[in-house]
C-alpha positions, 0 to 999 in steps of 0.5 A: 487467507488474511482480511485482506485476502477475504476483502479482495475476493469478496469484491470480485464477486460483489454484483456491480449493482452494488459496487457504488454502496460497497465503495462508499463505504470502504471510502467511509472507512478510509476518511473516517475519524481517528484514523491514521491521517498520513495514510488518508492523504495517500489514499487521495493521492493522484496514482503516478503512472509514468515510468521511474527512470532507469537508474532509480529502477536498477536501483529499486529491484537490487533493493528488492532482491536484496530483501529478498535474499534477507539482507535487510536491517531492522527499523530499529536498528537502522534508525539508531545508526544514523542517530 
């Protein structure tokens, strides 16, 4: 089991009285200096709950199917191709 899976399980069984403290500590870790600034910004961004337009959803579905079949290229190869 991965560390993230262990964390999720722990959060699921955490007593409600301790949930606030756990949240504050995890937010502290997320925002700690020396971390990845882009990740911190993305973590603070509001969640988008509107559905994708049909065309975008179809494109996303095709991409996921291709990835599931292993029809992807490693990032270094893509980067080399696009220059």
